[in-house]
N, CA, C and O of each residue as an XYZ file, in Angstrom:
412
protein
N     -34.622      5.933     20.888
C     -35.865      6.665     20.655
C     -36.206      6.646     19.167
O     -35.343      6.386     18.328
N     -37.438      6.917     18.855
C     -37.883      6.830     17.465
C     -37.378      7.992     16.613
O     -37.410      7.910     15.386
N     -36.910      9.076     17.242
C     -36.423     10.196     16.446
C     -34.900     10.222     16.314
O     -34.322     11.241     15.935
N     -34.262      9.111     16.625
C     -32.813      8.978     16.451
C     -32.492      9.136     14.965
O     -33.074      8.445     14.129
N     -31.575     10.036     14.633
C     -31.272     10.341     13.226
C     -30.494      9.229     12.540
O     -30.537      9.119     11.314
N     -29.789      8.407     13.295
C     -28.983      7.353     12.670
C     -29.855      6.152     12.321
O     -30.547      5.608     13.182
N     -29.818      5.740     11.057
C     -30.637      4.584     10.677
C     -30.085      3.307     11.297
O     -28.872      3.141     11.424
N     -30.958      2.433     11.671
C     -30.540      1.132     12.189
C     -30.705      0.123     11.072
O     -31.767      0.015     10.458
N     -29.644     -0.607     10.824
C     -29.683     -1.579      9.736
C     -30.112     -2.926     10.287
O     -29.339     -3.615     10.953
N     -31.348     -3.290     10.003
C     -31.876     -4.568     10.454
C     -31.710     -5.611      9.361
O     -31.286     -6.737      9.622
N     -32.047     -5.230      8.141
C     -31.890     -6.153      7.021
C     -30.678     -5.720      6.225
O     -30.284     -4.554      6.247
N     -30.103     -6.662      5.531
C     -28.919     -6.357      4.733
C     -29.327     -5.561      3.507
O     -30.188     -5.989      2.737
N     -28.713     -4.414      3.329
C     -28.952     -3.647      2.109
C     -27.908     -4.071      1.093
O     -26.782     -4.394      1.470
N     -28.254     -4.078     -0.179
C     -27.309     -4.572     -1.193
C     -26.220     -3.552     -1.522
O     -26.082     -3.128     -2.669
N     -25.446     -3.161     -0.500
C     -24.445     -2.109     -0.691
C     -23.291     -2.544     -1.581
O     -22.557     -1.700     -2.094
N     -23.118     -3.842     -1.771
C     -22.055     -4.306     -2.663
C     -22.616     -4.820     -3.987
O     -21.959     -5.582     -4.696
N     -23.838     -4.393     -4.312
C     -24.422     -4.765     -5.590
C     -23.512     -4.312     -6.721
O     -23.053     -3.169     -6.729
N     -23.250     -5.191     -7.667
C     -22.366     -4.870     -8.784
C     -20.910     -5.212     -8.527
O     -20.093     -5.195     -9.447
N     -20.584     -5.522     -7.279
C     -19.209     -5.901     -6.942
C     -18.982     -7.362     -7.299
O     -19.761     -8.234     -6.912
N     -17.919     -7.620     -8.033
C     -17.456     -8.986     -8.289
C     -16.054     -9.049     -7.692
O     -15.101     -8.499     -8.245
N     -15.947     -9.728     -6.557
C     -14.694     -9.758     -5.814
C     -13.922    -11.038     -6.096
O     -14.501    -12.112     -6.259
N     -12.611    -10.902     -6.148
C     -11.716    -12.046     -6.265
C     -10.764    -11.951     -5.083
O     -10.109    -10.927     -4.888
N     -10.686    -13.016     -4.294
C      -9.858    -13.008     -3.099
C      -8.501    -13.618     -3.388
O      -8.374    -14.523     -4.213
N      -7.485    -13.112     -2.698
C      -6.131    -13.596     -2.929
C      -5.326    -13.550     -1.645
O      -5.211    -12.504     -1.007
N      -4.768    -14.697     -1.270
C      -3.823    -14.745     -0.162
C      -4.391    -15.048      1.212
O      -3.623    -15.231      2.156
N      -5.712    -15.107      1.360
C      -6.297    -15.381      2.668
C      -6.359    -16.890      2.898
O      -6.352    -17.673      1.949
N      -6.420    -17.293      4.185
C      -6.628    -18.712      4.446
C      -8.099    -19.053      4.172
O      -8.940    -18.164      4.037
N      -8.383    -20.333      4.096
C      -9.724    -20.772      3.664
C     -10.848    -20.252      4.556
O     -11.911    -19.893      4.050
N     -10.637    -20.202      5.869
C     -11.679    -19.699      6.776
C     -12.005    -18.241      6.480
O     -13.173    -17.856      6.428
N     -10.973    -17.439      6.286
C     -11.174    -16.015      5.989
C     -11.862    -15.864      4.641
O     -12.788    -15.066      4.501
N     -11.413    -16.630      3.643
C     -12.046    -16.562      2.313
C     -13.531    -16.878      2.398
O     -14.356    -16.163      1.829
N     -13.872    -17.948      3.108
C     -15.295    -18.328      3.232
C     -16.105    -17.222      3.890
O     -17.208    -16.905      3.444
N     -15.555    -16.631      4.956
C     -16.280    -15.565      5.663
C     -16.468    -14.350      4.759
O     -17.562    -13.790      4.692
N     -15.408    -13.942      4.067
C     -15.504    -12.771      3.196
C     -16.465    -13.043      2.037
O     -17.245    -12.167      1.664
N     -16.416    -14.246      1.466
C     -17.348    -14.605      0.390
C     -18.788    -14.526      0.882
O     -19.666    -14.049      0.163
N     -19.034    -14.994      2.111
C     -20.383    -14.940      2.680
C     -20.836    -13.493      2.861
O     -21.961    -13.144      2.503
N     -19.969    -12.658      3.412
C     -20.326    -11.248      3.650
C     -20.595    -10.533      2.330
O     -21.588     -9.817      2.206
N     -19.719    -10.720      1.344
C     -19.907    -10.080      0.036
C     -21.246    -10.505     -0.553
O     -21.990     -9.675     -1.076
N     -21.551    -11.794     -0.470
C     -22.816    -12.302     -0.999
C     -24.016    -11.724     -0.248
O     -25.000    -11.316     -0.865
N     -23.934    -11.690      1.080
C     -25.041    -11.140      1.883
C     -25.271     -9.659      1.588
O     -26.386     -9.159      1.733
N     -24.221     -8.966      1.178
C     -24.341     -7.537      0.892
C     -24.622     -7.254     -0.586
O     -24.546     -6.110     -1.033
N     -24.951     -8.316     -1.341
C     -25.419     -8.123     -2.708
C     -24.370     -8.291     -3.789
O     -24.681     -8.145     -4.971
N     -23.131     -8.596     -3.415
C     -22.071     -8.792     -4.398
C     -21.881    -10.257     -4.720
O     -22.630    -11.116     -4.255
N     -20.866    -10.531     -5.524
C     -20.535    -11.923     -5.833
C     -19.019    -12.067     -5.828
O     -18.288    -11.076     -5.817
N     -18.558    -13.317     -5.837
C     -17.121    -13.573     -5.841
C     -16.773    -14.539     -6.963
O     -17.600    -15.346     -7.390
N     -15.538    -14.442     -7.430
C     -15.007    -15.364     -8.440
C     -13.717    -15.944     -7.885
O     -12.909    -15.221     -7.301
N     -13.522    -17.233     -8.061
C     -12.295    -17.861     -7.600
C     -11.124    -17.535     -8.517
O     -10.007    -17.295     -8.058
N     -11.392    -17.530     -9.802
C     -10.355    -17.251    -10.789
C     -10.394    -15.765    -11.126
O     -11.469    -15.191    -11.297
N      -9.228    -15.151    -11.221
C      -9.186    -13.734    -11.550
C      -9.397    -13.554    -13.048
O      -8.552    -13.936    -13.857
N     -10.533    -12.971    -13.403
C     -10.826    -12.677    -14.805
C     -11.083    -11.179    -14.908
O     -12.133    -10.706    -14.473
N     -10.148    -10.426    -15.475
C     -10.273     -8.961    -15.486
C     -11.481     -8.438    -16.254
O     -11.832     -7.265    -16.125
N     -12.121     -9.291    -17.051
C     -13.341     -8.835    -17.744
C     -14.497     -8.672    -16.771
O     -15.423     -7.905    -17.036
N     -14.456     -9.383    -15.648
C     -15.598     -9.394    -14.728
C     -15.281     -8.880    -13.323
O     -16.128     -8.253    -12.687
N     -14.078     -9.140    -12.840
C     -13.737     -8.796    -11.461
C     -13.630     -7.274    -11.307
O     -12.940     -6.607    -12.078
N     -14.325     -6.743    -10.298
C     -14.287     -5.303    -10.020
C     -13.398     -4.982     -8.824
O     -12.855     -3.881     -8.730
N     -13.245     -5.948     -7.902
C     -12.487     -5.735     -6.668
C     -11.560     -6.919     -6.408
O     -11.997     -8.070     -6.389
N     -10.283     -6.627     -6.209
C      -9.320     -7.641     -5.798
C      -9.134     -7.473     -4.296
O      -8.712     -6.412     -3.834
N      -9.449     -8.524     -3.530
C      -9.383     -8.461     -2.069
C      -8.114     -9.177     -1.617
O      -7.986    -10.391     -1.777
N      -7.182     -8.419     -1.054
C      -5.963     -9.029     -0.534
C      -5.518     -8.267      0.704
O      -5.950     -7.141      0.948
N      -4.662     -8.891      1.469
C      -4.228     -8.270      2.719
C      -2.749     -7.919      2.725
O      -2.241     -7.354      3.694
N      -2.059     -8.256      1.638
C      -0.658     -7.884      1.490
C      -0.395     -7.672      0.000
O      -0.961     -8.382     -0.831
N       0.449     -6.713     -0.347
C       0.733     -6.450     -1.764
C       1.675     -7.503     -2.340
O       2.849     -7.240     -2.603
N       1.127     -8.701     -2.528
C       1.923     -9.810     -3.039
C       1.026    -10.837     -3.703
O      -0.198    -10.782     -3.578
N       1.631    -11.759     -4.398
C       0.905    -12.827     -5.061
C       0.711    -12.544     -6.540
O       0.844    -11.405     -6.988
N       0.397    -13.588     -7.293
C       0.320    -13.475     -8.749
C      -0.805    -12.542     -9.206
O      -0.635    -11.819    -10.188
N      -1.947    -12.543     -8.516
C      -3.052    -11.659     -8.912
C      -2.663    -10.194     -8.712
O      -2.924     -9.348     -9.567
N      -2.041     -9.911     -7.577
C      -1.585     -8.547     -7.311
C      -0.523     -8.132     -8.330
O      -0.575     -7.028     -8.872
N       0.436     -9.015     -8.586
C       1.521     -8.688     -9.516
C       0.994     -8.455    -10.926
O       1.481     -7.575    -11.635
N       0.001     -9.239    -11.334
C      -0.627     -9.055    -12.646
C      -1.261     -7.665    -12.737
O      -1.090     -6.960    -13.731
N      -1.987     -7.283    -11.697
C      -2.625     -5.966    -11.656
C      -1.554     -4.858    -11.684
O      -1.653     -3.913    -12.467
N      -0.544     -4.984    -10.833
C       0.488     -3.952    -10.734
C       1.224     -3.776    -12.065
O       1.568     -2.657    -12.446
N       1.461     -4.872    -12.760
C       2.186     -4.838    -14.032
C       1.393     -4.115    -15.119
O       1.975     -3.527    -16.030
N       0.059     -4.160    -15.020
C      -0.792     -3.590    -16.074
C      -1.431     -2.250    -15.724
O      -2.216     -1.723    -16.512
N      -1.115     -1.693    -14.572
C      -1.795     -0.438    -14.213
C      -1.069      0.805    -14.652
O      -1.627      1.900    -14.573
N       0.168      0.672    -15.118
C       0.886      1.857    -15.594
C       1.981      1.447    -16.575
O       2.271      0.263    -16.751
N       2.572      2.442    -17.200
C       3.673      2.187    -18.118
C       3.215      1.598    -19.438
O       2.063      1.763    -19.840
N       4.122      0.914    -20.106
C       3.831      0.382    -21.440
C       2.766     -0.697    -21.430
O       2.020     -0.835    -22.400
N       2.679     -1.465    -20.352
C       1.701     -2.552    -20.286
C       0.338     -2.122    -19.767
O      -0.513     -2.963    -19.475
N       0.128     -0.809    -19.650
C      -1.105     -0.269    -19.063
C      -2.345     -0.763    -19.797
O      -2.417     -0.733    -21.025
N      -3.324     -1.221    -19.005
C      -4.585     -1.690    -19.579
C      -5.750     -1.109    -18.792
O      -5.646     -0.873    -17.588
N      -6.860     -0.881    -19.486
C      -8.021     -0.229    -18.872
C      -8.550     -1.013    -17.673
O      -8.942     -0.419    -16.669
N      -8.565     -2.340    -17.770
C      -9.111     -3.131    -16.646
C      -8.315     -2.887    -15.374
O      -8.887     -2.873    -14.284
N      -7.003     -2.695    -15.492
C      -6.166     -2.491    -14.312
C      -6.432     -1.131    -13.671
O      -6.298     -0.972    -12.458
N      -6.807     -0.159    -14.486
C      -7.166      1.152    -13.945
C      -8.515      1.095    -13.222
O      -8.706      1.750    -12.198
N      -9.441      0.310    -13.761
C     -10.786      0.198    -13.169
C     -10.803     -0.624    -11.881
O     -11.581     -0.348    -10.968
N      -9.941     -1.632    -11.819
C      -9.948     -2.568    -10.689
C      -9.673     -1.850     -9.370
O      -8.746     -1.047     -9.272
N     -10.481     -2.145     -8.367
C     -10.247     -1.596     -7.038
C      -9.580     -2.687     -6.200
O     -10.076     -3.810     -6.113
N      -8.467     -2.345     -5.596
C      -7.742     -3.286     -4.747
C      -8.038     -2.904     -3.302
O      -7.721     -1.799     -2.864
N      -8.652     -3.835     -2.566
C      -9.102     -3.577     -1.199
C      -8.631     -4.709     -0.287
O      -8.100     -5.716     -0.756
N      -8.829     -4.535      1.012
C      -8.452     -5.558      1.988
C      -9.712     -6.208      2.579
O     -10.827     -5.723      2.387
N      -9.509     -7.300      3.289
C     -10.647     -7.915      3.982
C     -11.221     -6.942      5.012
O     -12.415     -6.993      5.306
N     -10.389     -6.059      5.562
C     -10.876     -5.046      6.508
C     -11.890     -4.113      5.855
O     -12.828     -3.661      6.512
N     -11.710     -3.819      4.561
C     -12.669     -2.987      3.838
C     -14.022     -3.687      3.775
O     -15.060     -3.066      3.999
N     -14.005     -4.988      3.468
C     -15.253     -5.752      3.414
C     -15.919     -5.747      4.785
O     -17.130     -5.550      4.885
N     -15.136     -5.964      5.843
C     -15.674     -5.944      7.211
C     -16.272     -4.584      7.546
O     -17.322     -4.509      8.185
N     -15.612     -3.504      7.119
C     -16.118     -2.155      7.388
C     -17.426     -1.907      6.644
O     -18.329     -1.266      7.180
N     -17.538     -2.409      5.410
C     -18.797     -2.279      4.659
C     -19.931     -2.931      5.429
O     -21.020     -2.370      5.550
N     -19.662     -4.123      5.948
C     -20.681     -4.846      6.710
C     -21.029     -4.089      7.990
O     -22.204     -3.916      8.315
N     -20.033     -3.652      8.694
C     -20.230     -2.979      9.989
C     -20.941     -1.641      9.828
O     -21.837     -1.310     10.605
N     -20.536     -0.866      8.809
C     -21.054      0.491      8.658
C     -22.265      0.586      7.735
O     -22.924      1.623      7.666
N     -22.550     -0.499      7.030
C     -23.714     -0.502      6.154
C     -23.558      0.387      4.932
O     -24.547      0.876      4.386
N     -22.319      0.597      4.500
C     -22.065      1.417      3.317
C     -20.767      0.967      2.662
O     -19.925      0.327      3.291
N     -20.623      1.314      1.387
C     -19.441      0.945      0.628
C     -18.307      1.905      0.908
O     -17.219      1.754      0.353
């Protein structure tokens, strides 16, 4: 009905605007799909992890060189501001953003 309170998302809203995602550990098919979804939702992706630009590290297991670099710099003596700012998320988070129409 026209008075349904829940908005229907027909067009993609740029809910990931400002997001620069770097993917780590996924197979190529998953990477391509996640890159497409991030782009459709207004974000962008980088293949190389550059902490000056990347806002979100997308991984599905706490492993790999990108994750270890982040973990090493988020606390203790090696603490750096970029590591505190970086959001570490999973591909499921990206899928939920697409499904729910919100970040």
